[in-house]
KOLGU-4560 file (N, C-alpha, C; in nm, 3 decimals, padded with zeros to 5 digits):
<recs>
<n_xx: 01.924 n_yy: 01.899 n_zz: -00.651 ca_xx: 01.864 ca_yy: 02.009 ca_zz: -00.577 c_xx: 01.723 c_yy: 01.970 c_zz: -00.534 mol: A seq: 1 type: MET>
<n_xx: 01.696 n_yy: 01.981 n_zz: -00.406 ca_xx: 01.567 ca_yy: 01.942 ca_zz: -00.353 c_xx: 01.482 c_yy: 02.066 c_zz: -00.333 mol: A seq: 2 type: ASN>
<n_xx: 01.377 n_yy: 02.080 n_zz: -00.412 ca_xx: 01.297 ca_yy: 02.202 ca_zz: -00.407 c_xx: 01.159 c_yy: 02.180 c_zz: -00.347 mol: A seq: 3 type: THR>
<n_xx: 01.130 n_yy: 02.061 n_zz: -00.299 ca_xx: 01.000 ca_yy: 02.035 ca_zz: -00.240 c_xx: 00.999 c_yy: 02.073 c_zz: -00.092 mol: A seq: 4 type: LEU>
<n_xx: 00.892 n_yy: 02.138 n_zz: -00.052 ca_xx: 00.876 ca_yy: 02.168 ca_zz: 00.090 c_xx: 00.835 c_yy: 02.039 c_zz: 00.162 mol: A seq: 5 type: SER>
<n_xx: 00.843 n_yy: 02.041 n_zz: 00.293 ca_xx: 00.801 ca_yy: 01.923 ca_zz: 00.370 c_xx: 00.653 c_yy: 01.893 c_zz: 00.346 mol: A seq: 6 type: ASN>
<n_xx: 00.573 n_yy: 01.997 n_zz: 00.333 ca_xx: 00.430 ca_yy: 01.977 ca_zz: 00.304 c_xx: 00.410 c_yy: 01.909 c_zz: 00.169 mol: A seq: 7 type: GLU>
<n_xx: 00.487 n_yy: 01.951 n_zz: 00.069 ca_xx: 00.477 ca_yy: 01.889 ca_zz: -00.063 c_xx: 00.524 c_yy: 01.743 c_zz: -00.060 mol: A seq: 8 type: GLU>
<n_xx: 00.631 n_yy: 01.718 n_zz: 00.013 ca_xx: 00.679 ca_yy: 01.580 ca_zz: 00.027 c_xx: 00.572 c_yy: 01.493 c_zz: 00.092 mol: A seq: 9 type: LYS>
<n_xx: 00.509 n_yy: 01.548 n_zz: 00.194 ca_xx: 00.403 ca_yy: 01.475 ca_zz: 00.264 c_xx: 00.286 c_yy: 01.448 c_zz: 00.170 mol: A seq: 10 type: LEU>
<n_xx: 00.252 n_yy: 01.542 n_zz: 00.086 ca_xx: 00.144 ca_yy: 01.522 ca_zz: -00.010 c_xx: 00.178 c_yy: 01.410 c_zz: -00.108 mol: A seq: 11 type: GLN>
<n_xx: 00.302 n_yy: 01.406 n_zz: -00.154 ca_xx: 00.345 ca_yy: 01.300 ca_zz: -00.246 c_xx: 00.336 c_yy: 01.164 c_zz: -00.177 mol: A seq: 12 type: VAL>
<n_xx: 00.386 n_yy: 01.158 n_zz: -00.055 ca_xx: 00.382 ca_yy: 01.032 ca_zz: 00.020 c_xx: 00.238 c_yy: 00.987 c_zz: 00.044 mol: A seq: 13 type: ILE>
<n_xx: 00.153 n_yy: 01.082 n_zz: 00.086 ca_xx: 00.013 ca_yy: 01.046 ca_zz: 00.111 c_xx: -00.058 c_yy: 01.001 c_zz: -00.016 mol: A seq: 14 type: ASN>
<n_xx: -00.023 n_yy: 01.061 n_zz: -00.127 ca_xx: -00.080 ca_yy: 01.020 ca_zz: -00.255 c_xx: -00.038 c_yy: 00.876 c_zz: -00.289 mol: A seq: 15 type: SER>
<n_xx: 00.089 n_yy: 00.845 n_zz: -00.265 ca_xx: 00.138 ca_yy: 00.710 ca_zz: -00.290 c_xx: 00.071 c_yy: 00.610 c_zz: -00.197 mol: A seq: 16 type: ARG>
<n_xx: 00.053 n_yy: 00.647 n_zz: -00.070 ca_xx: -00.015 ca_yy: 00.559 ca_zz: 00.025 c_xx: -00.158 c_yy: 00.532 c_zz: -00.021 mol: A seq: 17 type: ILE>
<n_xx: -00.225 n_yy: 00.635 n_zz: -00.069 ca_xx: -00.362 ca_yy: 00.618 ca_zz: -00.118 c_xx: -00.364 c_yy: 00.522 c_zz: -00.237 mol: A seq: 18 type: LYS>
<n_xx: -00.270 n_yy: 00.538 n_zz: -00.326 ca_xx: -00.260 ca_yy: 00.449 ca_zz: -00.442 c_xx: -00.236 c_yy: 00.305 c_zz: -00.398 mol: A seq: 19 type: SER>
<n_xx: -00.148 n_yy: 00.287 n_zz: -00.301 ca_xx: -00.122 ca_yy: 00.152 ca_zz: -00.250 c_xx: -00.245 c_yy: 00.093 c_zz: -00.182 mol: A seq: 20 type: LEU>
<n_xx: -00.323 n_yy: 00.177 n_zz: -00.114 ca_xx: -00.446 ca_yy: 00.129 ca_zz: -00.052 c_xx: -00.547 c_yy: 00.083 c_zz: -00.158 mol: A seq: 21 type: ASN>
<n_xx: -00.555 n_yy: 00.156 n_zz: -00.269 ca_xx: -00.641 ca_yy: 00.111 ca_zz: -00.380 c_xx: -00.592 c_yy: -00.024 c_zz: -00.433 mol: A seq: 22 type: TYR>
<n_xx: -00.462 n_yy: -00.035 n_zz: -00.450 ca_xx: -00.403 ca_yy: -00.160 ca_zz: -00.499 c_xx: -00.434 c_yy: -00.275 c_zz: -00.404 mol: A seq: 23 type: ASN>
<n_xx: -00.418 n_yy: -00.249 n_zz: -00.273 ca_xx: -00.446 ca_yy: -00.351 ca_zz: -00.173 c_xx: -00.592 c_yy: -00.393 c_zz: -00.176 mol: A seq: 24 type: LYS>
<n_xx: -00.681 n_yy: -00.296 n_zz: -00.192 ca_xx: -00.824 ca_yy: -00.329 ca_zz: -00.198 c_xx: -00.854 c_yy: -00.417 c_zz: -00.319 mol: A seq: 25 type: TYR>
<n_xx: -00.792 n_yy: -00.385 n_zz: -00.433 ca_xx: -00.809 ca_yy: -00.469 ca_zz: -00.552 c_xx: -00.758 c_yy: -00.610 c_zz: -00.528 mol: A seq: 26 type: ASN>
<n_xx: -00.645 n_yy: -00.623 n_zz: -00.460 ca_xx: -00.593 ca_yy: -00.755 ca_zz: -00.427 c_xx: -00.687 c_yy: -00.830 c_zz: -00.332 mol: A seq: 27 type: LEU>
<n_xx: -00.742 n_yy: -00.757 n_zz: -00.234 ca_xx: -00.839 ca_yy: -00.817 ca_zz: -00.143 c_xx: -00.961 c_yy: -00.871 c_zz: -00.219 mol: A seq: 28 type: ASP>
<n_xx: -01.009 n_yy: -00.793 n_zz: -00.315 ca_xx: -01.123 ca_yy: -00.836 ca_zz: -00.398 c_xx: -01.085 c_yy: -00.959 c_zz: -00.480 mol: A seq: 29 type: ILE>
<n_xx: -00.966 n_yy: -00.957 n_zz: -00.539 ca_xx: -00.919 ca_yy: -01.073 ca_zz: -00.616 c_xx: -00.914 c_yy: -01.197 c_zz: -00.528 mol: A seq: 30 type: ASP>
<n_xx: -00.871 n_yy: -01.180 n_zz: -00.403 ca_xx: -00.864 ca_yy: -01.293 ca_zz: -00.310 c_xx: -01.004 c_yy: -01.345 c_zz: -00.278 mol: A seq: 31 type: LEU>
<n_xx: -01.099 n_yy: -01.255 n_zz: -00.257 ca_xx: -01.238 ca_yy: -01.296 ca_zz: -00.232 c_xx: -01.291 c_yy: -01.374 c_zz: -00.351 mol: A seq: 32 type: ILE>
<n_xx: -01.267 n_yy: -01.323 n_zz: -00.470 ca_xx: -01.315 ca_yy: -01.389 ca_zz: -00.592 c_xx: -01.252 c_yy: -01.527 c_zz: -00.608 mol: A seq: 33 type: VAL>
<n_xx: -01.122 n_yy: -01.535 n_zz: -00.585 ca_xx: -01.054 ca_yy: -01.665 ca_zz: -00.599 c_xx: -01.108 c_yy: -01.765 c_zz: -00.498 mol: A seq: 34 type: GLU>
<n_xx: -01.128 n_yy: -01.722 n_zz: -00.375 ca_xx: -01.180 ca_yy: -01.811 ca_zz: -00.271 c_xx: -01.325 c_yy: -01.852 c_zz: -00.295 mol: A seq: 35 type: ASN>
<n_xx: -01.397 n_yy: -01.774 n_zz: -00.375 ca_xx: -01.537 ca_yy: -01.804 ca_zz: -00.404 c_xx: -01.553 c_yy: -01.908 c_zz: -00.515 mol: A seq: 36 type: ALA>
<n_xx: -01.445 n_yy: -01.938 n_zz: -00.585 ca_xx: -01.452 ca_yy: -02.037 ca_zz: -00.692 c_xx: -01.479 c_yy: -02.176 c_zz: -00.636 mol: A seq: 37 type: LYS>
<n_xx: -01.538 n_yy: -02.260 n_zz: -00.719 ca_xx: -01.564 ca_yy: -02.399 ca_zz: -00.679 c_xx: -01.432 c_yy: -02.469 c_zz: -00.646 mol: A seq: 38 type: ALA>
<n_xx: -01.329 n_yy: -02.438 n_zz: -00.722 ca_xx: -01.196 ca_yy: -02.497 ca_zz: -00.699 c_xx: -01.092 c_yy: -02.387 c_zz: -00.699 mol: A seq: 39 type: SER>
<n_xx: -01.076 n_yy: -02.317 n_zz: -00.586 ca_xx: -00.975 ca_yy: -02.211 ca_zz: -00.580 c_xx: -00.835 c_yy: -02.268 c_zz: -00.606 mol: A seq: 40 type: PRO>
<n_xx: -00.755 n_yy: -02.191 n_zz: -00.675 ca_xx: -00.619 ca_yy: -02.232 ca_zz: -00.707 c_xx: -00.528 c_yy: -02.186 c_zz: -00.592 mol: A seq: 41 type: VAL>
<n_xx: -00.467 n_yy: -02.282 n_zz: -00.525 ca_xx: -00.383 ca_yy: -02.253 ca_zz: -00.408 c_xx: -00.268 c_yy: -02.159 c_zz: -00.444 mol: A seq: 42 type: ALA>
<n_xx: -00.208 n_yy: -02.178 n_zz: -00.559 ca_xx: -00.095 ca_yy: -02.093 ca_zz: -00.599 c_xx: -00.140 c_yy: -01.949 c_zz: -00.618 mol: A seq: 43 type: ALA>
<n_xx: -00.259 n_yy: -01.929 n_zz: -00.670 ca_xx: -00.313 ca_yy: -01.794 ca_zz: -00.688 c_xx: -00.339 c_yy: -01.728 c_zz: -00.554 mol: A seq: 44 type: THR>
<n_xx: -00.396 n_yy: -01.804 n_zz: -00.462 ca_xx: -00.423 ca_yy: -01.752 ca_zz: -00.327 c_xx: -00.292 c_yy: -01.715 c_zz: -00.259 mol: A seq: 45 type: ILE>
<n_xx: -00.193 n_yy: -01.801 n_zz: -00.270 ca_xx: -00.063 ca_yy: -01.774 ca_zz: -00.211 c_xx: -00.001 c_yy: -01.648 c_zz: -00.270 mol: A seq: 46 type: SER>
<n_xx: -00.008 n_yy: -01.635 n_zz: -00.401 ca_xx: 00.048 ca_yy: -01.518 ca_zz: -00.469 c_xx: -00.023 c_yy: -01.390 c_zz: -00.425 mol: A seq: 47 type: SER>
<n_xx: -00.155 n_yy: -01.396 n_zz: -00.416 ca_xx: -00.231 ca_yy: -01.279 ca_zz: -00.373 c_xx: -00.195 c_yy: -01.241 c_zz: -00.229 mol: A seq: 48 type: LEU>
<n_xx: -00.184 n_yy: -01.341 n_zz: -00.141 ca_xx: -00.147 ca_yy: -01.313 ca_zz: -00.003 c_xx: -00.007 c_yy: -01.252 c_zz: 00.006 mol: A seq: 49 type: ASN>
<n_xx: 00.084 n_yy: -01.300 n_zz: -00.077 ca_xx: 00.219 ca_yy: -01.243 ca_zz: -00.081 c_xx: 00.214 c_yy: -01.098 c_zz: -00.127 mol: A seq: 50 type: THR>
<n_xx: 00.137 n_yy: -01.072 n_zz: -00.230 ca_xx: 00.124 ca_yy: -00.936 ca_zz: -00.282 c_xx: 00.063 c_yy: -00.842 c_zz: -00.178 mol: A seq: 51 type: SER>
<n_xx: -00.038 n_yy: -00.890 n_zz: -00.106 ca_xx: -00.101 ca_yy: -00.811 ca_zz: -00.001 c_xx: 00.000 c_yy: -00.778 c_zz: 00.108 mol: A seq: 52 type: ILE>
<n_xx: 00.080 n_yy: -00.875 n_zz: 00.147 ca_xx: 00.183 ca_yy: -00.853 ca_zz: 00.249 c_xx: 00.285 c_yy: -00.750 c_zz: 00.203 mol: A seq: 53 type: SER>
<n_xx: 00.324 n_yy: -00.757 n_zz: 00.077 ca_xx: 00.420 ca_yy: -00.661 ca_zz: 00.022 c_xx: 00.362 c_yy: -00.520 c_zz: 00.023 mol: A seq: 54 type: GLU>
<n_xx: 00.236 n_yy: -00.507 n_zz: -00.015 ca_xx: 00.172 ca_yy: -00.376 ca_zz: -00.015 c_xx: 00.163 c_yy: -00.323 c_zz: 00.128 mol: A seq: 55 type: VAL>
<n_xx: 00.128 n_yy: -00.409 n_zz: 00.222 ca_xx: 00.121 ca_yy: -00.367 ca_zz: 00.362 c_xx: 00.257 c_yy: -00.317 c_zz: 00.410 mol: A seq: 56 type: ASN>
<n_xx: 00.364 n_yy: -00.384 n_zz: 00.369 ca_xx: 00.500 ca_yy: -00.341 ca_zz: 00.407 c_xx: 00.533 c_yy: -00.205 c_zz: 00.346 mol: A seq: 57 type: SER>
<n_xx: 00.494 n_yy: -00.186 n_zz: 00.222 ca_xx: 00.519 ca_yy: -00.058 ca_zz: 00.155 c_xx: 00.442 c_yy: 00.055 c_zz: 00.223 mol: A seq: 58 type: GLN>
<n_xx: 00.317 n_yy: 00.029 n_zz: 00.258 ca_xx: 00.236 ca_yy: 00.129 ca_zz: 00.327 c_xx: 00.300 c_yy: 00.163 c_zz: 00.462 mol: A seq: 59 type: ILE>
<n_xx: 00.344 n_yy: 00.062 n_zz: 00.534 ca_xx: 00.409 ca_yy: 00.085 ca_zz: 00.664 c_xx: 00.535 c_yy: 00.170 c_zz: 00.648 mol: A seq: 60 type: ALA>
<n_xx: 00.615 n_yy: 00.140 n_zz: 00.547 ca_xx: 00.739 ca_yy: 00.216 ca_zz: 00.524 c_xx: 00.709 c_yy: 00.361 c_zz: 00.491 mol: A seq: 61 type: ALA>
<n_xx: 00.609 n_yy: 00.383 n_zz: 00.407 ca_xx: 00.574 ca_yy: 00.521 ca_zz: 00.371 c_xx: 00.509 c_yy: 00.595 c_zz: 00.487 mol: A seq: 62 type: LEU>
<n_xx: 00.435 n_yy: 00.524 n_zz: 00.570 ca_xx: 00.375 ca_yy: 00.586 ca_zz: 00.688 c_xx: 00.485 c_yy: 00.633 c_zz: 00.783 mol: A seq: 63 type: THR>
<n_xx: 00.588 n_yy: 00.552 n_zz: 00.798 ca_xx: 00.704 ca_yy: 00.591 ca_zz: 00.879 c_xx: 00.773 c_yy: 00.713 c_zz: 00.819 mol: A seq: 64 type: THR>
<n_xx: 00.789 n_yy: 00.712 n_zz: 00.688 ca_xx: 00.852 ca_yy: 00.825 ca_zz: 00.620 c_xx: 00.768 c_yy: 00.952 c_zz: 00.636 mol: A seq: 65 type: GLU>
<n_xx: 00.637 n_yy: 00.939 n_zz: 00.624 ca_xx: 00.548 ca_yy: 01.055 ca_zz: 00.638 c_xx: 00.558 c_yy: 01.115 c_zz: 00.778 mol: A seq: 66 type: ALA>
<n_xx: 00.578 n_yy: 01.032 n_zz: 00.878 ca_xx: 00.588 ca_yy: 01.080 ca_zz: 01.015 c_xx: 00.706 c_yy: 01.175 c_zz: 01.033 mol: A seq: 67 type: ALA>
<n_xx: 00.810 n_yy: 01.156 n_zz: 00.954 ca_xx: 00.927 ca_yy: 01.245 ca_zz: 00.961 c_xx: 00.889 c_yy: 01.388 c_zz: 00.925 mol: A seq: 68 type: LYS>
<n_xx: 00.799 n_yy: 01.402 n_zz: 00.829 ca_xx: 00.762 ca_yy: 01.535 ca_zz: 00.781 c_xx: 00.653 c_yy: 01.596 c_zz: 00.865 mol: A seq: 69 type: TYR>
<n_xx: 00.568 n_yy: 01.516 n_zz: 00.924 ca_xx: 00.464 ca_yy: 01.573 ca_zz: 01.010 c_xx: 00.524 c_yy: 01.618 c_zz: 01.142 mol: A seq: 70 type: THR>
<n_xx: 00.624 n_yy: 01.547 n_zz: 01.194 ca_xx: 00.685 ca_yy: 01.586 ca_zz: 01.321 c_xx: 00.776 c_yy: 01.707 c_zz: 01.305 mol: A seq: 71 type: SER>
<n_xx: 00.834 n_yy: 01.724 n_zz: 01.187 ca_xx: 00.923 ca_yy: 01.839 ca_zz: 01.163 c_xx: 00.845 c_yy: 01.969 c_zz: 01.157 mol: A seq: 72 type: GLU>
<n_xx: 00.719 n_yy: 01.960 n_zz: 01.114 ca_xx: 00.642 ca_yy: 02.083 ca_zz: 01.097 c_xx: 00.563 c_yy: 02.116 c_zz: 01.222 mol: A seq: 73 type: GLU>
<n_xx: 00.563 n_yy: 02.025 n_zz: 01.320 ca_xx: 00.485 ca_yy: 02.051 ca_zz: 01.442 c_xx: 00.553 c_yy: 02.152 c_zz: 01.531 mol: A seq: 74 type: ALA>
</recs>
């Protein structure tokens, strides 16, 4: 049984997007720190870039999902 209104669903999605943006910012900071080292580890940089790409994909998917609820209420 689905008891959430479209507005509530949108709030949940926006909250998740905000959380992902915090996560992405932390990954961006980690990447800056790694690149600032005298000898940055290539595998770490690659892993961070992969994680950033994954977060960007998740944000894009949720943004698309959020659009379904904003257009329904318009």
